[in-house]
N, C-alpha and C positions, 0 to 999 in steps of 0.2 A: 411570479410563487421564489423570495429570499431565502438561500440557502446560509444556514445559521451550524459553525461547525460546531459539531460534539466531540469532546476530548475524554483518548478513553484513557486509562489509568493500566500500565503496562508491567506493573509493579508485583498480582499475582498471576500472571500468563508469562504462560515459556513460550519463544516466537524458535519457528527455525526452516533456514532457507530452504523451500520445497526445485527452486527455476529459477538461477542463477535468473540475473536482473535483463532484462532484453529491454530497447528503447523501444517507445511509443508509436505507433505508428496513427499517425494521423489518416490521411488517405492512403487506401492499401492502391490505388490505381496510380498512385504518382512515388512512394515510397514517402510523402513527407512525411519528415520526425515530428513528433510535439512536442517545443521549449517553455519556458515559461520567460515572461517578462523579462527577466535578462539572461537571456538566451541559452538559457543551462540546461541541453536535453534533458526530456523527460523520460523516465527506466516508470517499468510497472516489475514490482517483486510477485510470486508467491508464496504466502511465508503459513506452517499449518499452526495455529497456537490451541494450547492447553489449558484450562483453566485450573482453576484450584478442583475440581472436580471429577478431571479425567478426560471432561469433555473436549475434543479434537475439532476442528473447523477448516476450513482454508479459505485464505484470503488472499485477494491479492490487494496491494498497497502502491500506490504512487506517489514516486520522489522527484526529487529535482540532481545534476549530477550523476557522474556515476559509482553508485556504491562499492564496494570494498566489500562484498559478498559474495560465496560460491553455495550451492547446491549439499545441503546436508550441515551446513553452518549452524548452532545456535546463534542469533538476531537478537538486536533491542533495535524497534523504533523507538525513534526520537523525535516526538512532537504530534505521535501519530493523535490524526481527529477524523470521524467520520461524517458521511452526510448523507442523509438521507435525498434521496430521488425515486422520481413515480411520473409515470407518462402511461399513455392514452393510444392507443392503435387499434382499431378496428373494434373496439366497442369495449375494448380488454384491458382495464388495466394492470399493470405490473410496477412493485415499489421495490427498494432495495437499500442499500448503504456501502457506499467509496470509499477505502480510505485515504488517507492522506497520510506521508511523514517526514519530518523539514530534513531527515535521514532514517537512516541503517543504519546498522552499524554491528559488528563480531561483539558479541556479550562478554567477554571479556575487554575488550576496546573501551565498552559501557557501563561497564563497572567501576572503571579505573576513574574515569571521567568523573 
C-alpha cells in the first residue's frame, strides 16, 4: 500500500508542547536511534492540539533534527502532514494517523517567519 501524505492546515489550530522532544528509538534492546536519510536524529514530540471549537487532542509528531522547544511552550509545526496506517494482528485490524513535521518552532518564532 502506498502512503500518501495528507497536508494539515495549522492556521486554525493551537499547539502546545506537552513533553520535551525525545530521540526516537528503533530498537529497545540495542538503543539504536532513528535517523533520516541525511543522518539527522529523528525526534518525537507530544503536542496538545486545540481547534476552533475548543476540542483538544494529544498527538505525537515526528521530526528530524533537534527541535528547540520545551514542555509548556506554544509551538507551530512547519510542514505538518499526516499518514494513515493500518495493520492486522490476530485477525484484528487497527488503523490510525501518524504525524510528521519538517520542523517544530516556538510559536513566536514561526509568527515572525
